[in-house]
MARRO-185229 format. One line per 3 residues: number of its first residue (from 1); for each residue x, y, z of N, C-alpha, C, CB. Coordinates in steps of 0.2 Angstrom, whole numbers, plus 5000, padded with zeros to 4 digits. Glycine has a CB too. Layout:
NUM) X,Y,Z,X,Y,Z,X,Y,Z,X,Y,Z; ...
end
This chain:
1) 5014,5040,4929,5018,5039,4935,5019,5032,4937,5014,5043,4940; 5016,5027,4933,5017,5020,4935,5024,5018,4935,5013,5016,4931; 5027,5015,4940,5034,5012,4940,5039,5017,4942,5035,5010,4933
4) 5037,5023,4944,5042,5028,4946,5044,5027,4954,5040,5035,4945; 5050,5028,4955,5052,5028,4962,5049,5034,4966,5059,5028,4963; 5047,5033,4973,5045,5038,4977,5051,5040,4981,5039,5036,4982
7) 5053,5047,4980,5058,5050,4984,5058,5049,4991,5060,5057,4982; 5064,5050,4995,5064,5050,5002,5060,5055,5005,5071,5049,5005; 5059,5061,5002,5055,5067,5004,5048,5066,5004,5058,5073,5001
10) 5045,5060,5001,5038,5059,5001,5036,5054,5005,5036,5057,4993; 5030,5053,5007,5027,5048,5012,5021,5045,5008,5025,5051,5019; 5020,5039,5010,5014,5035,5007,5010,5032,5013,5016,5029,5002
13) 5004,5033,5013,5000,5031,5018,4994,5027,5015,4998,5036,5023; 4992,5021,5018,4986,5018,5017,4984,5014,5023,4987,5013,5010; 4978,5014,5025,4976,5010,5030,4976,5003,5028,4968,5012,5032
16) 4979,4999,5033,4980,4992,5032,4976,4988,5038,4987,4990,5032; 4972,4984,5036,4968,4980,5041,4973,4975,5044,4963,4975,5037; 4972,4974,5051,4977,4970,5054,4978,4963,5051,4974,4968,5061
19) 4974,4960,5047,4975,4954,5043,4980,4955,5038,4968,4951,5041; 4981,4961,5036,4986,4963,5030,4993,4965,5033,4983,4969,5026; 4994,4964,5039,5001,4965,5042,5004,4959,5044,5000,4970,5049
22) 5010,4958,5042,5014,4952,5043,5017,4951,5050,5020,4951,5038; 5020,4946,5051,5023,4944,5058,5028,4950,5060,5026,4938,5058; 5032,4952,5055,5037,4957,5057,5034,4964,5058,5042,4957,5051
25) 5027,4965,5057,5024,4972,5058,5024,4976,5051,5028,4975,5063; 5026,4973,5046,5026,4976,5039,5020,4974,5035,5033,4975,5035; 5017,4979,5031,5012,4977,5027,5013,4971,5022,5009,4983,5023
28) 5009,4967,5021,5009,4962,5016,5007,4965,5009,5005,4956,5017; 5009,4962,5004,5008,4965,4997,5000,4965,4996,5011,4960,4991; 4996,4961,4999,4989,4961,4998,4986,4968,5000,4986,4955,5002
31) 4989,4971,5005,4987,4978,5007,4987,4983,5002,4991,4980,5013; 4991,4982,4996,4991,4987,4991,4988,4985,4985,4999,4988,4989; 4984,4979,4985,4980,4977,4979,4973,4982,4979,4978,4970,4980
34) 4971,4983,4973,4965,4987,4972,4959,4984,4976,4964,4988,4965; 4955,4988,4979,4949,4986,4981,4944,4985,4976,4946,4990,4987; 4938,4982,4977,4933,4981,4971,4930,4988,4969,4927,4977,4974
37) 4930,4993,4973,4927,4999,4971,4932,5004,4969,4924,5002,4977; 4939,5002,4968,4944,5007,4966,4946,5005,4959,4950,5006,4971; 4948,5011,4955,4951,5010,4949,4959,5011,4949,4948,5016,4944
40) 4961,5014,4955,4968,5015,4956,4969,5016,4963,4971,5021,4952; 4975,5016,4966,4977,5017,4972,4977,5025,4973,4984,5014,4975; 4975,5027,4979,4975,5034,4980,4980,5036,4984,4968,5037,4983
end
């Protein structure tokens, strides 16, 4: 599934720490990096 587009009928959710949110209120790319304990994003 890597590299496939997510259709408009789907939603993606991941908790983002306030430090991972940019000035415009959108998540920064760091919010989607793997955590030390993760093998993949869930």
